[in-house]
N, C-alpha and C positions, 0 to 999 in steps of 0.2 A: 668158373667163372672164365677160365683161359679157353675153354672150349667153345664156351657159348659166344665170346667175342669172337675170336677167329673165325668162328663159322660165318655170322652174319659180317663180319670186314669182308673176309674173303669169296664169298658168294653175294654180291648187293641185289637185296629184293626188290621188287619191282615198286613196293608201298613199303613203307616203314611202319611197325604195327607198335600199338601200345606198351605190349611186351617187349620190344626193342628199346623204346625209352625207358621202361622200368629197368631192363638191365643195365644199362648207359648210366641210368641215375645211383645203381646198388655199386658201378664200377669206380664213378667219381666220387663216391662217399668212401670208397677203399683208397682213394690217391688222397684224399684230404686228411684221410687218418694215416697217412703212412703206413697202412696193411700191405699195399704193392708199391712197387716203384719202377721208374723206367730203365734204372741199372743199380744193379745193388754189389756189396763187396764179395768178390770171389778170390779165394786164394789159388786156385788153380789156374787163373788166367795171367799172363803176363804182367799186364796194367795192375792186378788185382782186384778189376771189376768185369761185370760182365752184364750185356744189355739183356731187357726183356722185350725181346720185339713184340710180343703179343700184347703187353701194356701200351706200349707206342700206336700199335693199331689201335688200342681201344681209344686214347686220344683222338688219334684221326676219324675215328666214328663219330666220335661227338661233333665234330666240325661237318663232317658228311651228313648227318641226321638233325641237325638244327637249323632253323629258320632265322632270319633276320627278325628282330624286333627292337620294337622302341625302348631304351633302357635308361633312359632320360628321368632325373629328377626332376626338372623344367625343361621340355623340350623346344621352349620358346629361346629362354638365354643360353643353354648351353644341351644340343640335344646330343644324344649317346644313340648308335644305333649298331648290334652286335647280335651274334650267333644264341639262340635262346638256351643253348646247352652249356653256354659259359658265360654266364652273370658273373658279378663281381662275387668274390668269395665272402661267406656270412663268418664274422669272427666275433665272439662275445668275449666279457670280462672274463670268465671263467678260462679261457684260451690261455691266458698270462702271455700274451703278444701285444707288445706296444708299437701303436702307430700314431707316430706325431701329427698333427692337424697340418695340412698343408697340399694335398694332391696327391698323394699316393696311390698306386691302384693294384692290387692281388686279386686276380682270375681264378675263378674256380677251378677243383681238380686241382690243387698243389698241397704240400706236407709244408706248414709252418710249424716250428717246434716253440716251446716253451721259453720266454726268454727272449725271443728275436725284437730285435728294434728294427723299427720300419722309419727311416727319417725322410722324410719331403722333401722334390718329389722322388718317387722310386716307383720302379714296376717288377713283380713278378709273375710269369707267364704259368699256363696253364702244365701240369704236368711236373715242376719243378720239384726239387726235395729241400727245403733248407731247415738244416736241423738247430737243436737247442742251444740258445745262448750269442748266437748269429748277429753281426748287425750289416744293416742293407743300406748304404748312407745315401744322401740326398744325390739324385739324377743318375741311378745305378741301376741296372738291368739287370735280372734271373731271366734268362732265355727258357725257351720249354724244354723241360726234362734235366735241366740242369742240375746236379747235384750238388749240393753245399754242407760243409759238416759244421762240427760243433764250433763254437768260440771263434767264428772265423769273421774277420771284417771287410767287407768288400766296401772301399771306399767311395768318394763320392766322384761319380761320372766313370766308373768302371762298368764294361760292358762283358758279362758273363753270357756268352754266345749259345742259343737253341740248337735243336737238332730234333724234328719228327720224321723226315723221311731222308734217306731209304731208313725202315726200321732198325735194321741189324746196324747202323753207325752208332757207334757210344757218343752219347753225350757228354760235353764238358763236366768234367770231376774236381772237385775243390776240396780236398778232404778236411779233417780237423786242424783247429789252431793255426789257419793262413791267413797270413795280410796281405790282402791286394790294396796296393796303393791305388791313389787318384790317378783317372785317368788311363786305367790299364784296360787290355783287351786280350780276354783269353777264350778261343774259338777251334773250332773242327774237332772236338774230341779229345783236346789236351787236356792230362791226368797231373795235376799239381798235387804232391804230395804232402803228407802232414806235417807241419811247422815249418811250408816253404814261407819267404815274403817275397812281393813282387814290388821292387820300387816303383815310384811312380813312372806313369807313360809307358811300360813294359807292354811290348804285345807279343802274344804267343799264339802260334798257330802251325799247322802240318807241314807250311812250306818252307818257315824259316828255322833252321838251325841252333841250337842253344850251344855257345862255348863255356864250358868249363875251365876256369884258369886254375882252378883249386886241383881238379881229378886228373887234369889235362885229356880231358875227354870232349866230343862232341856226340851232344843226341840230337838225334833226327825220327823222323816219323815212323812209327805212332810214337810223339813227342810225350814224355813223362818227365817231371819236373823232380829230382829227387827230394826225399825227404829232409828238412831242414835248409835247404838250398837258399840264398838271397842272391835272386835275380834282379839286373838292372838293363836299362837301355844302352845299348852299346852300338859299335861300328866296326866294321872290317872294310879293309883297302881292294877297288879293285884291283887286279895283280898283272892284267893283260890286256890288250886292245886301245880303243879311247878313253875308256875308262880310267886305266893306268896312267894315259896319256894327259887327261884332263885330271890328274888329283881327285879321281870321286871315292867315296867311300858311301858302301850301304850299312842300312840298318841292322844289326843283330842282337839277341839278347845274349847277357854272358852272366855267368855265375862267378860272383866276385869275393864269397866268403861261404862261409856255413853259418848257421844260427849258433850263437854263445850266449854267455851271460848276459853281456852288453846289448846283443839285438834285444832279447827279452825285458829287458831294464826299460828299453825304448818305447817298445810297445805295449808296457804294462800300462800306461795312460790311457788306452782302449776302453781299460775296464770302469774308470772314472766314468764313462758316458754311457755304460746300460744300465 
């Protein structure tokens, strides 16, 4: 499949044939089943993850070959028009996924594990991987190709950024047992390691360093949040120029502690909602 996907992606034909659509349908079925992923664990990599560029090519191929079609349940009251290759993902009772009524959407071509809870309205984009037992809360976004581990809580209004291009770019990685607080944002291929906690309103990207008050370190791009770190939104003073004279501080995430029994007790309440 990899060879066939790369061949048709790298050598765009004059016209897409039924065989191309059949290839993409098999590819998308493998995405839905979790048999292939845009990124996967790899202990040989500094981040612990590697990008599968050919999978991202396959996802992009779907946008290329699909035409705009009417996907509306009722086109007069609420029209929906999108690529024919990416309808809403079909989910049945046997999948063991809880989708609470209220306007959520899961696009075809993503893996959703058993025991995942989807609180309305939330959105999961094509290429994403959401593992077993995770909760995606109201107004949360799981972007294209983002990888979410087991038993995570993506709290209300949090944004997990997606990336399709360039195909070699690592997507956002949220490992197992991570708590993402409300109104957080994780973007640009940041890796959040196991059992970390992001306090409400924390923003992580590759441009803003993270200051570790416990270990006395500063983490910069490529940004990896250590296992068990508790990160909150903080600020640091501007130390030169007009910013210093004006008493200005700029935003920075701060690691204030590492997860302990007290932290674990507080977030055990999340299990009651599953």
